[in-house]
Structure formats: structure tokens, C-alpha cells
C-alpha positions in Angstrom: 21.6 19.5 -35.2 22.8 22.7 -33.5 20.6 24.3 -30.8 19.9 27.4 -32.9 18.5 25.4 -35.8 16.5 23.2 -33.4 14.8 26.2 -31.8 13.9 27.6 -35.3 12.5 24.3 -36.4 10.4 24.0 -33.2 9.0 27.4 -33.9 7.9 26.3 -37.4 6.3 23.1 -36.0 4.4 25.1 -33.4 3.0 27.4 -36.0 2.0 24.4 -38.1 0.3 22.8 -35.1 -1.9 25.9 -34.5 -5.5 24.7 -34.2 -4.4 21.0 -33.7 -5.7 19.5 -30.5 -2.5 18.0 -29.3 -1.7 20.4 -26.4 1.2 18.5 -24.9 3.1 18.2 -28.2 2.4 21.8 -29.0 3.6 23.0 -25.6 6.7 20.8 -25.5 7.8 22.2 -28.8 6.9 25.8 -27.9 8.8 25.9 -24.6 12.1 25.4 -26.4 11.3 27.5 -29.5 12.1 31.0 -30.6 8.5 32.1 -30.1 7.3 34.4 -27.4 6.3 32.4 -24.2 2.6 31.4 -24.1 1.9 30.9 -20.4 -1.7 29.9 -21.0 -0.6 27.1 -23.3 2.1 26.0 -20.9 -0.2 25.9 -17.9 -2.9 24.0 -19.8 -0.3 21.5 -20.9 1.1 21.2 -17.4 -2.3 20.3 -16.1 -2.6 17.7 -18.8 0.7 16.2 -17.9 -0.2 16.2 -14.3 -3.4 14.3 -15.0 -1.3 11.7 -16.9 1.1 11.7 -13.8 4.1 12.6 -16.0 5.4 14.7 -13.2 8.7 15.6 -14.7 7.1 17.0 -17.8 4.4 18.7 -15.7 7.0 20.4 -13.6 8.9 21.7 -16.6 5.7 23.1 -18.1 4.5 24.6 -14.8 7.8 26.4 -14.4 7.6 27.8 -17.9 4.0 29.0 -17.2 5.0 30.5 -13.9 8.0 32.2 -15.4 5.9 33.5 -18.3 3.5 35.2 -15.9 0.7 32.7 -15.4 0.4 33.8 -11.7 -1.1 31.8 -8.9 -2.4 28.7 -10.8 1.1 28.0 -12.2 2.8 28.7 -8.9 0.4 26.5 -6.9 0.7 23.6 -9.4 4.5 23.8 -9.3 4.5 23.6 -5.5 2.2 20.6 -5.6 4.3 18.8 -8.3 7.5 19.3 -6.3 5.8 17.9 -3.2 4.6 14.8 -5.1 8.1 14.2 -6.3 9.3 14.0 -2.6 11.1 17.4 -2.8 9.5 18.7 0.3 11.8 21.7 1.1 11.5 23.1 -2.4 7.8 22.5 -2.3 7.4 24.4 1.0 9.1 27.5 -0.5 6.8 27.4 -3.5 3.7 26.8 -1.3 4.7 29.9 0.7 4.9 31.9 -2.4 1.6 30.5 -3.6 -0.1 31.4 -0.3 1.2 35.0 -0.7 -0.2 35.2 -4.3 -3.7 33.8 -3.3 -6.2 36.6 -3.4 -9.3 34.9 -2.0 -10.1 32.7 1.0 -11.0 29.8 -1.3 -7.5 29.9 -2.8 -5.9 30.2 0.6 -7.7 27.1 1.7 -6.7 25.2 -1.4 -3.0 26.0 -0.6 -3.4 25.2 3.0 -4.6 21.6 2.4 -1.5 20.7 0.4 1.0 22.8 2.3 0.0 21.2 5.5 0.2 17.8 4.0 3.7 18.6 2.6 4.9 19.8 6.0 3.5 16.8 7.9 4.2 13.9 5.6 7.3 14.9 3.7 9.1 17.1 6.2 7.9 15.7 9.5 7.2 19.2 10.8 3.9 18.3 12.4 3.5 21.4 14.6 3.9 23.7 11.6 1.4 21.6 9.6 -1.2 21.8 12.4 -0.5 25.6 12.6 -1.3 26.0 8.9 -4.5 24.0 9.3 -5.5 26.1 12.4 -5.1 29.4 10.4 -7.0 28.0 7.5 -9.9 26.9 9.7 -10.5 30.5 10.6 -11.0 31.3 6.9 -13.3 28.4 6.2 -17.1 28.8 6.0 -17.7 25.2 7.1 -16.3 23.6 10.2 -15.6 20.4 8.2 -13.5 22.0 5.5 -10.2 21.0 7.1 -11.5 17.9 8.8 -10.2 15.6 6.1 -6.6 16.7 6.2 -6.7 16.5 10.0 -8.2 13.0 9.7 -5.3 12.0 7.4 -2.8 13.0 10.1 -4.8 11.1 12.7 -4.8 8.0 10.4 -1.0 8.4 9.9 -0.5 8.4 13.7 -2.7 5.4 14.3 -5.6 7.3 16.0 -8.3 5.4 14.2 -11.3 6.7 16.1 -10.3 10.4 15.5 -9.6 9.7 11.9 -13.1 8.2 11.5 -14.5 11.6 12.2 -13.9 12.4 8.5 -17.2 10.7 7.8 -18.8 13.9 9.1 -17.1 15.8 6.3 -18.3 13.4 3.6 -21.9 13.9 4.9 -21.6 17.7 4.5 -23.8 19.2 1.7 -21.1 21.5 0.4 -17.5 20.4 0.4 -14.5 21.5 -1.6 -12.7 19.0 -3.8 -9.7 19.1 -1.6 -11.6 18.5 1.6 -13.5 15.6 0.0 -10.3 14.0 -1.3 -8.5 14.1 2.0 -11.5 12.9 4.0 -12.2 10.0 1.8 -8.5 9.1 1.5 -8.2 9.0 5.3 -11.2 6.8 5.6 -9.9 4.3 2.9 -6.8 3.8 5.1 -8.5 3.4 8.5 -11.3 1.2 7.2 -8.9 -1.2 5.4 -6.6 -1.6 8.3 -9.4 -1.9 10.9 -11.0 -4.7 8.9 -14.0 -2.9 7.4 -13.0 -4.1 4.0 -16.5 -4.1 2.6 -16.4 -0.2 2.7 -13.0 0.2 1.2 -13.9 0.0 -2.5 -16.7 2.5 -2.3 -14.6 5.0 -0.3 -11.7 4.7 -2.7 -13.9 5.3 -5.7 -15.2 8.5 -4.0 -11.7 9.6 -3.1 -10.3 9.0 -6.6 -13.3 10.7 -8.2 -12.8 13.8 -6.0 -9.0 13.9 -6.7 -9.7 13.8 -10.4 -11.9 16.9 -10.2 -9.0 19.1 -9.1 -6.2 19.1 -11.6 -3.4 19.5 -9.1 -4.6 16.5 -7.0 -5.0 14.0 -9.8 -1.8 12.3 -8.8 -3.3 11.4 -5.4 -5.2 8.6 -7.2 -2.0 6.5 -6.8 -1.9 7.1 -3.0 -5.6 6.3 -2.7 -5.4 3.2 -4.8 -2.4 1.9 -2.8 -4.4 2.3 0.4 -7.3 0.5 -1.2 -5.0 -2.4 -2.5 -3.3 -2.7 0.9 -6.6 -2.9 2.8 -8.0 -5.4 0.3 -4.9 -7.5 0.5 -5.1 -7.6 4.3 -8.6 -8.9 3.9 -7.4 -11.6 1.5 -9.4 -10.2 -1.4 -6.7 -10.9 -4.0 -8.8 -10.6 -7.1 -9.9 -7.1 -6.1 -6.3 -6.1 -5.5 -5.6 -7.2 -9.1 -8.5 -5.1 -10.3 -7.4 -2.0 -8.4 -3.9 -2.3 -9.9 -5.1 -2.9 -13.4 -7.5 0.0 -13.2 -4.8 2.4 -12.0 -1.9 1.5 -14.2 -3.7 2.2 -17.5 -4.1 5.8 -16.4 -0.4 6.5 -15.6 2.5 7.6 -17.6 6.1 8.8 -17.0 8.0 7.4 -14.1 4.8 6.5 -12.3 4.3 3.5 -14.5 7.5 1.9 -13.2 7.1 2.9 -9.6 3.5 2.1 -9.2 3.5 -1.0 -11.4 6.4 -2.6 -9.5 4.9 -1.7 -6.0 1.4 -3.0 -6.7 2.7 -6.2 -8.5 5.1 -6.8 -5.6 2.3 -6.5 -3.1 0.2 -8.9 -5.1 3.0 -11.4 -5.5 3.6 -11.3 -1.7 -0.1 -11.9 -1.1 -0.2 -15.0 -3.4 3.0 -16.4 -2.0 5.4 -15.6 -4.9 7.8 -14.2 -2.4 10.9 -14.2 -4.7 9.1 -12.1 -7.3 7.7 -9.9 -4.5 11.2 -9.2 -3.1 12.6 -8.4 -6.6 9.7 -6.0 -7.5 9.4 -4.2 -4.1 13.1 -3.2 -4.2 12.4 -1.0 -7.2 10.7 1.7 -5.2 14.0 2.7 -3.4 15.4 5.3 -5.8 12.1 7.2 -5.8 11.4 7.5 -2.0 14.2 9.4 -0.2 14.0 10.4 3.4 10.6 10.0 4.9 9.1 9.6 1.5 5.9 11.1 2.6 5.7 8.3 5.2 5.9 5.6 2.5 9.6 4.8 2.7 9.5 2.9 6.0 6.2 1.3 5.2 7.5 -0.2 1.9 10.8 -1.2 3.5 8.9 -3.3 6.1 6.8 -5.0 3.4 10.1 -5.7 1.5 11.7 -7.0 4.7 8.9 -9.6 5.1 9.2 -10.7 1.5 13.0 -11.1 1.8 12.7 -13.0 5.1 10.2 -15.4 3.5 12.8 -16.2 0.8 15.4 -16.9 3.5 17.4 -13.8 2.6 18.1 -12.8 6.2 20.8 -10.2 5.2 18.4 -8.5 2.8 15.6 -8.6 5.4 17.8 -7.1 8.0 19.0 -4.4 5.6 15.4 -3.5 4.8 14.5 -3.4 8.5 17.5 -1.1 9.1 16.4 1.1 6.3 12.9 1.3 7.8 14.3 2.2 11.1 16.5 4.9 9.5 13.5 6.5 7.7 11.0 6.4 10.7 8.6 9.2 10.4 7.7 10.9 13.7 4.1 11.4 12.7 3.5 8.2 10.8 3.3 5.6 13.6 0.4 3.4 12.4 3.1 1.1 10.9 4.5 0.1 14.3 2.8 -3.3 14.2 4.5 -3.9 10.8 7.9 -3.3 12.4 7.2 -6.1 14.9 5.8 -8.4 12.2 8.9 -7.9 10.0 11.1 -8.8 13.0 9.0 -11.9 13.4 9.6 -13.1 9.9 13.3 -12.3 10.2 13.5 -14.4 13.4 11.6 -17.2 11.6 14.1 -17.1 8.7 17.0 -17.3 11.2 15.4 -20.4 12.8 14.5 -18.9 16.1 10.8 -19.7 16.1 10.1 -18.9 19.7 11.4 -15.3 19.1 9.3 -15.2 15.9 6.2 -16.1 17.9 7.0 -13.4 20.5 7.4 -10.7 17.9 4.2 -11.8 16.1 2.3 -11.6 19.3 3.7 -8.2 20.0 2.7 -7.1 16.5 -0.8 -8.3 17.2 -1.0 -6.5 20.5 0.1 -3.2 18.9 -2.4 -3.6 16.1 -5.3 -4.4 18.5 -4.4 -1.3 20.6 -4.7 1.0 17.6 -7.8 -0.7 16.2 -6.0 -2.2 13.2 -7.8 -5.5 13.4 -6.9 -6.6 9.9 -3.2 -6.3 10.7 -3.9 -8.1 14.0 -5.2 -11.0 11.9 -2.1 -11.1 9.8 0.2 -11.0 12.9 -1.7 -13.7 14.8 -1.9 -15.9 11.7 1.9 -15.6 11.3 2.3 -16.7 14.9 0.2 -19.8 14.1 2.4 -20.6 11.1 5.4 -20.3 13.5 3.9 -23.0 15.7 1.8 -20.9 18.2 -1.2 -22.9 19.5 -2.6 -20.1 21.6 -4.2 -17.9 18.9 -7.5 -19.8 18.2 -9.8 -17.9 20.5 -8.8 -14.4 19.5 -8.7 -15.3 15.8 -12.3 -16.7 16.1 -13.3 -13.3 17.5 -11.6 -11.5 14.7 -13.2 -13.7 12.1 -16.5 -12.2 13.2 -15.1 -8.7 13.2 -12.9 -8.5 10.1 -14.3 -8.6 6.5 -12.9 -10.8 3.8 -11.7 -14.4 3.4 -8.4 -14.2 5.3 -9.8 -13.8 8.8 -12.1 -16.9 8.8 -9.4 -19.0 7.1 -6.8 -17.9 9.6 -9.3 -18.7 12.4 -9.9 -22.2 11.0 -6.1 -22.7 10.7 -5.5 -21.6 14.3 -8.3 -23.8 15.6 -7.0 -26.9 13.8 -3.5 -26.3 15.0 -4.7 -25.7 18.6 -6.5 -29.0 18.6 -3.8 -30.8 16.6 -6.3 -32.0 14.1 -4.5 -32.8 10.8 -7.7 -33.3 8.8 -8.9 -29.8 9.9 -5.5 -28.4 8.9 -5.9 -29.8 5.4 -9.4 -28.2 5.3 -8.0 -24.9 6.4 -5.3 -25.2 3.9 -7.9 -25.6 1.1 -9.8 -22.6 2.4 -6.6 -20.5 2.2 -5.7 -21.8 -1.2 -9.2 -20.9 -2.5 -8.5 -17.3 -1.5 -5.0 -17.5 -3.3 -3.2 -17.1 0.0 -0.8 -19.9 -1.0 2.0 -19.5 1.5 -0.2 -20.0 4.7 -2.0 -22.7 2.7 1.3 -24.5 2.3 2.2 -24.0 5.9 -1.1 -25.4 7.1 -0.7 -28.5 4.9 2.8 -29.0 6.2 1.7 -28.9 9.8 -0.9 -31.6 8.9 2.0 -33.7 7.5 3.9 -33.3 10.8 0.9 -34.5 12.8 0.2 -37.5 10.6 3.8 -38.6 10.9 3.8 -38.2 14.6 0.8 -40.5 14.8 2.6 -43.0 12.6 0.0 -42.7 9.9 2.6 -42.6 7.1 0.2 -43.4 4.2 -2.0 -40.5 5.0 1.1 -38.4 5.7 2.5 -39.2 2.2 -0.8 -38.1 0.5 -0.9 -34.9 2.6 2.8 -34.2 1.9 2.1 -34.5 -1.9 -0.6 -31.7 -1.5 1.7 -29.6 0.7 4.5 -29.9 -1.9 2.1 -28.8 -4.6 1.2 -25.7 -2.6 4.8 -25.0 -1.7 5.8 -25.2 -5.4 3.4 -22.3 -6.1 5.4 -20.2 -3.5 8.5 -19.8 -5.6 11.4 -18.8 -3.5 9.8 -19.5 -0.1 12.0 -20.6 2.7 9.7 -20.2 5.7 9.6 -22.7 8.6 7.1 -25.2 7.1 6.3 -25.1 3.4 9.4 -27.0 2.2 7.8 -30.3 2.8 9.5 -33.6 1.8 7.5 -36.6 1.0 7.2 -39.3 3.7 9.8 -42.1 3.5 8.7 -45.5 2.4 7.6 -47.5 5.4 7.8 -51.2 6.0 4.5 -51.1 7.9 1.8 -48.6 7.3 -1.0 -48.1 9.7 -4.3 -47.7 7.8 -5.6 -44.2 7.6 -8.2 -43.3 10.2 -11.6 -43.2 8.4 -12.4 -39.6 9.4 -9.4 -38.6 7.3 -10.4 -40.4 4.2 -12.9 -37.8 3.0 -10.4 -35.0 3.3 -7.7 -36.9 1.6 -9.9 -37.8 -1.4 -10.2 -34.2 -2.2 -6.5 -33.9 -2.6 -5.7 -37.2 -4.3 -8.5 -37.7 -6.8 
């Protein structure tokens, strides 16, 4: 129909909907109707769309509310929505206008939290971000009001101990929603990566609850949930990663469903060894994260690089690494160990295992230096899979320090490989498989096969190879150094299996 008729019909529908509690439908019809603008309706609907994370619709309605005279609330919401859509320069202009419209210290503080975050994370203008925070601190009644956003910046730059100061904010008797959200969010990140996984779930629940109480911060639930899922994944808590993803996705709409769903599912697939699926899913984030992407772009490219290297796609892995390098954020440096780890997997895919071990060791050193002990476990365990026999002692220490099933399983794998004990390698493989960490489970079993064959114990090697092949088959698309195990050839003479190996083999052959 022609536009004039469409506007007239929308007006009739709006009038018919008066009194009906379907605020979004009502507002969407009204915004393009012949009726006089209703800024209160548009603003209420924009908040509703923001809660549902339909950011495109929320932006449209917030603009209509602002243009209709809704004042500071609409202006502020519009700035936040632009920021969350990675449109940092536009957001900064709108935040500046919102700051000028704010007529109380509490509103100025509210703007300062998000304006500083936009300046730091999206635009990489860290000095300006810190200046905004410094001015806001002079307005705050409490000395912990801006501690959370400062902690988030510390977490981003790998300063774990400084970021941990956010706990003081969470202990404060009176704290704004924004201050609580940022403080808990920062702590979710540092606890997950430092290996304090047992605290991650409770902190994430607090952060998400706080974010939900401020309508403009509701979308931060996705950031918080990703940090939770990443930390739980490092710990090897695969089922809890599933629960986090399932809990979050049912609350989303709009483009967030596709972005978040693919990213979470890709991370879960990588954890469980389905590396081909992981690579396919993780690539889907690219259209939505330009430039620094709030610090997310390089991080996600590095995870994608690992997945592609594990599939043997060296060209794709190198491209992802190059993209990560091109989107390096000057203030988001906690991911430096992940750069080295991605290079390790690329080297392994190219067949240069000694280089892969060197990169994995470097990743572990960087992670240890910044207190990211869960990432250190990941790096050292990768080195073991590449053939490094020098990781057992440190992984044993980390197993006592880092929560979750990954660290003790990695330590068992490292100890078995260091002592060249094939039966212990099969036991470590079982431990990893129980945690659904299927790729390292396959690698440990493959190493056991190698040792049995070196000893001439071909019967035991054949049984172990069968188990290794079973594990490798669960890692669809994997082309890492060890999991592609072939069964032992038929031998003319077979040495009997050593009795100490029989108990282990029975578990895999019964």
C-alpha cells in the first residue's frame, strides 16, 4: 500500500490498541503513524526493547522519544544503545549531550560509568576514559562508586590484583546499580581466568541481577555471561557452560540471538573437541564486531584461530591471527597469552611441534605473570599434547591452585607423559573424557599407543588404539598432532601385555 494509507491505518490501529498492554506493538505502530508523537510511550517501549536486547528497535524508539522531547532519559538510553552496537564515536557524541542534560550528581555519575566504558573499550581513548572517571569521583558520595569501572579497566589490562579491589565495592552498604554491575563484572573476569572458578557463578549471578535493575544496562548480561562461560570453560566445567548459554539465550531477541548463540555454541564446541563445528560457528561474529569491538574482536579471533588450527586449516588460522593483530586494543592486554597460544596451535598444525611447544611455554609464562592461572593450565596442557615432557611439576602445582576438573586432569596427563607411562596416559585420557574434554583425551590416548608400540607391545597397543580412535571420532574435524590414530598393524609375534596394563585395558575393551 502507499505510505499515506499505511500511516492512516497505523493511526487507527494505535487508537484501537489504547488500553491494551502490548507496549512494543503499540509504539512501533505509533512511531510511523499520523498521530502526534507520544515520547512517554516511545521511551517506555525503548526500555522494553532494550531489556529484550532488540537493540535496533530500541534505538529507533529511543530516537523517537528523544526527538519528541523525552529529555535526559531518552538521550542517555540512545547513547548507551549506540555504544552497545559498537558505534563508539556516535555514542560519545550522545553521551556528551546526555552529560550536559544531567541535572543531578546521581545522573552525572550514571552517565560517567558508561561514557568512560565507551571511551576505553570501544574507542581506545584510555586517558580520556580515566579523566571522565576522575571528574565523576569528585561528585560521588562514596569512594567506591567508581571502583567497579576502574576495576574493569584493570581487568582488561591484565592487572589482576588491582582489579580484585572491586570486592571492596561489593561489600559497601550502599552502591548504585551501575557501580555494582561493573564491580561484579570485573570480578567475574579475573576470578575465571585466575582459576577461582568456584566463585564465578555466584559473582556472575550478582552482576546479571544488578544489570537487570538498570534498564539501560540490561544488555550487559551478555558480556557478563560470556565472561562466566569463558571462565567455566577454562576450568573444564562443560555442563555449567551449557547451563549459562541456555539461561541467557532464552532472554534474547533481535540480532543478539544469532550473535550470542553462535559465539557460545562455538566456545562449547571447542571445549568438547568438535573443532570443525567450533570454527564454523565462531566465524559468525565477524560482521558484528568492527574495529576494537569493545575489546572483543581480537579475543574472539584468537579463539577462532585455535579452532581453525585444530582442524588443520592453517590458512584460516593465520588469517584469524592476522585479524587479531589488526584489531589489537591498546588497553585490552589480558589476551596476550592467547596470542601466543594461538601461534602454538598454528605451528602444531603446520607440523613444527618444537615451535609449537616454545609458543605454548611462552603463553604459559605470560599467563603466570598476570595471574591468569587457568589460562596457564590451558597453555601448559597444550605443550604436553605437543610432546613436551617438562610440564608435570608446574601443572601439579596448578592442580592445587586452579578450580575445576581440567587442571587435575592436565596434571595427570603431564605426569604420565613425563614418566612415559602408557597405562597412566590411558587413565588420564579417561579423566579428561569424563570432563568432556575430548580432544586432549584423544591426544593422551594416542600418546599411550605410541609408547606401547615403542615397547613392542602390539596387542595392548591395538586395544589402546581402538580407544584412541573412538575418542578421536568424537572430535569431528580435528587434525592435531596426535588424535588421528591408526590401529596397530597385525603382527606375526605379539608380546603378552604387561600385567599392570591389563586392568586399564579392561575398562576400554569390555
